[in-house]
N, C-alpha and C positions, 0 to 999 in steps of 0.2 A: 504493500500500500504506500501511497505517496505521503510525504511528511506532513503536508498541510491537512490531509485527511485524518492522519493520526492525531493532530492537534485538536481537531474538531470532535473527536470521539468522546463519548461520555464514559465514565469510569464503571468498571464492573469488578466485584469481588466474588470469590467462590468460597462457600461455607461448607465444610465437610465434618460431620460427626465421625469420629474414628473409635473403633474398639478392636483390639488385637489385630493390628495391621499385618498384611502379608504382601507378597510380591505384586498383587493387583494394585495396591495402594502406591507402590513405587512407580508402576507404569502410569497410574493416574497422574501423579505429580509431574512426571516427565512429559506427558502429553499436554498438560495444562501449560507447561512452560514453552511449548512450541506453537501455541495457537496464533492464528492470523489476526485475531482481535485480542490485543494484549490484556492479560488479567492483572489488575492492580495489586491485589493481595489474595493469597490463599489462606483462609482462616480455618484453622484446625482446632476443633473442640474434641479433645481426646478423653475417653473414659478409662481410668486406671493407668497412671503414668508408668507403672512398673512394666506393663506389657509393651508400651510404646518404646521405652528406653531399651528394653531387652531386645526388641526387634532391630533397632538401629545401632545398638551398642557395637563399638569397634569399627563403624563405617563413617564415611564423611558424606553420606548421601544427602543429608539435609542442607549441608553447607553449599551445595550447588545452586541453591535458590535464594534470591535476594528478597523475596516477597512473602515469606512465611510468617504467620502470626499464630503461635501455638499456645493454647490454654489446656490445662489438665483439670479434670473433675473426677470425682469418685463415682462408682456405680450407683450409689445411693442418690447422687445428684442428677443422674441422667433422666431426661424425660423427652419424648419425641417432639413435643411442642416447645417446652421451656428451653431446652438445649439449643434449638435452632433460633429461638428468640434471642438468646444470649449471643449467638454468633452474629446475628444481624446487628445487635447493639454495638458490636466491635467494628462495624463497617460504616463508612460514610460515603460509599459509592452510590452512583445514580441507579445502578442495577446490581442485583446480587443473584448468584446461582447457587441453589442447594444441590449437593451431590452426596452420594454415599461412598464409603471408602473402597467399595468393590466395583464401582462403575468406571470403566476405562473408555475415554473418548476414542472413537474409531478412526478419526482423522484430525487434522489440524484446524478444521473449519467449524468445529462443534460450537464454540462460543459465538462466532460470527453469525452462524445460521440461527442459533437459538435466540439471539438478541434482535434479529431483523424485524420480526413482527412487533416487538416492543418499541423499537426506534421509529417504526413507521406509524405508531399509534393505533395499530390494529388490535392489540391485545394487552391485557394487564399482566398476564402470565403466559409463558410458553413452556412446553415440556418436550423432552427428546424422545426419539424412537429407541427402544431397547432391543438389541440384537442378542441372540443366544451365544454363549461361549462355545468354544471348540468341542468340548466334551459334554455339552448339555444333552440330556435324554430327549427323545423325540417328542414326548408330551410337553416338555418345557419349551421346545422349539415352536410347537404349534401355539402354545399359550402366548408366546411373544408375538407371533404373527397375528393372533386373534386380537390382542390388546394394542398392538403397535403396528398397524398396517403400513403399506408403502406410501399411501396417499395422505398428505397433510389435511387437517380440518380445523376450521375456526368454529368455536362453540359459543352460543349465547343463550339467553333465557328462551328464545324462540324455539330452541331445539329440545326443550324439556319433554314435550309431548311425544316426540319421535324417539329421542335417544334415552330418555329416562335417566337412570343413575349415571350413564356414560357421559352425560352433560357435565357432571362434576368431576369426572375422572381426570386426575393429574397426579404425577408421581415425583416426589422429591428425590428419587434416585438421580434425576437430573432435570431440574426445572428452574427457569429464570423468572425473576420478579421485578416489576417496576417499583422501585423503592417508595416513591411518593404515594402510589395507590396502596401499597402494602401498609404503610403507616396510617393512611386514611381509613382503612378497613379494620384496623386494630391488630393486625399481625396474626401469627399462629397462636393457638390456644396455649395457655400457660401450663395446663396439666391435662394430658391426654394420653391414652394408652397406645394409640395407633391412629393412622388416617389423618394426621394433622394437615396434610396436603389437600385432601378432598374437602375437609371441613372449611379450610380457607377458600378453596375453589368455589364452594357454594356461596360464600360471601361475595366473591367476585361476580358471579352470575347474577345474584340477587341485586347487586348494586348497579347493574346495567352494563358492566364491562364484559369483555370476551376472554376466552381461554383459547390458546392456539396449540394444537398438536402439531409439532414441527418434525415431520418425517425426515427432513434433510439433516437435522442434527441427530447424530447417532452415538450411542454408547454401547459397549459390550457389557451385558449384565444378565446373568441368569443364575438359578439356584438348582440344587438337587436335594430337596427336602424329603425326608422319609415320612411315613404316614402320621406318626405321632407329632412331628414338627408341623405338618400341615394342619393337624387338628388344633394345636396350640395357636398357630398363626391365625387361623380362621376364628378361633374363640375370641382372640383379641379384636379381630375385625368386627365380630358381632357385638362385642361390648362397646366399641367405639360408635357403632350405629345406634345402639340402644341409649347411649348417653346424649345423643343429639336427635331426638325424634322430630324436632321442628325441621330438620333437614331431610332425614332419610325416610320419614313416614310418607313423604310426598312421592317418593320413587321407590321401586322395588329392585333389589339386586339379584333375587333368586332367578328371575327370567334370564338374565345374562349368564348366570351360572349354568342353568340347564342348556342354554344355547352352546356354551363352551364344551360341555360334556358331549353333546350330540355331535358337534362338528369335529371334536377330537377323535371320536370313534370313526367317523367317516374318513378322516385324515389317515388314521392308522390302517384302515382297510385298503385305501389307495396305495399306501406305502408297503402293502403286503406284510403288515405286522399285526394281523388280527389276533395273534396269540397274546398281545399286550393289552387288549381291550378290557379283559376281565380285571387285570391289575389296576387299570385306569379307573374303572368303576369303583373298585375298593377304595382307592385314594380319594375319589370324589365323594364317597360316602363319609370318609373321615372329615373331609373339608366341610361338608354340609352339616354333619352332626356337631362339629366344633362351632360352626357359625351359629346354629340354632341354640346351643348351650350359652354362647356369648350373648345372644340377643335376649336371653331370659336369665341372665346371671343373677338378677336380684332375688330369685327364688331358690338359688343354690346356697348351700352352706359354705362359709368362707374357706373351709378346709378343701372343698372341691374346687372352688375358684382358684385357689393358690396352686392346686395340682394341674388345673387345665390351662392356666395362662403361661405364656412364654415370657412374661414381664412381671414377676412377682413383686419387684420393688415398687411398681406402680401402686399396689394395694397397701403398701406400708407407709405411705406419705400422703399429704394433702396438697402437694404442689407448691405451696408457699414454704412449708417447712424444709423442703429439700434444698432450697437455695440459701439457707442460713449458714451452711458450711463455707468458710473462707478458703477458696482454692489456692490462695497464695500463702497460706500459713504452713505449708508442708504436709497437708493431709495425705496420709498414705504413702509418703515418700521415705526412702531410706537415705542415709548419708551419702552412699555411693551414687544414688540417682541424682541427688542435689548437686554433687560435684560434677557429674557428667553433664547435667543440664546447664551449669554455669559456663562450662567450656564450649558449649555449642553456641555458635553465633547465629541467633535467630532474631527476627524483628519482634520486639515486645513493647507494649505501652504500659505506662504506669501513671496513676494508680489503676487498679482494675475497674473499668467503667461499670461493671455490674453493680458495684456498691452504690453507684450514683443513679443508675437507670431503673433498678427494680422498684416496683411500686409497693 
């Protein structure tokens, strides 16, 4: 890009909650550093410093980057909404992109493509296409194709009747936000078990703004969950929807689930993998049962809730309590970790803005 164009660019930060980083996180950082649209800062909110330091210990990997801002929190402090709100509070960019630590940009134009609808004023939020990883199972590959098709789409309140819950679909695996509109609508929820992206997306739609699915912006991201993990994940999904009936009572998600099961079976038949259909049905039953248990969590004893959830810490705090721990006081750090962290030259701000911005 030409120098005068670069000068006219608005700023963008990338916010990444991290937990037990692996090589995907290294590849993510490397690809962000190569983007055609330069990233001002990469803001890392890491859960449990000991895992982060153990992974990078003895390497100079992080010293390659001039724009890292790293904050460490404990597992007790993590919350899908609150943690991302904290990351946003550390940013003063015009736009910010939320990513997960296992989402790797497919190319160097991810940020440029993701920000285009925001810069053009066509959307308040845009989210990327997710492509399956090299070793993803066939059912996961089709799931990615089902939820993230090749064609981009702009969604508004006019689509609610036709698209239903898909109107609110948005994923913080990789999603860009107009900072001004984010602040106007109150940001992510402060205490939420899951689905902070879709809950905020509903605010966007209800306020008359648009959400852009940007198929040109691509990240490699897929999972291989076992049936129990699927149950727990969908239990949390059901809880998140039960906690916001004003949003999710308007639209049903079971129709989309049934459609996915039916089309996955057709996909496996065409791929001559009919032998895997029964296993897919079993997994789908785990998902559905977990989702229904989550939707009706209020009638379950807490012992079962804690057994069913993938996020037990959520049930042990009230959202505000979790933020009282001062992450700069050495919480959970060993002397060795402190020494290593002091020797690592990374961008930090003092004092911790969280103490000033929390309500």
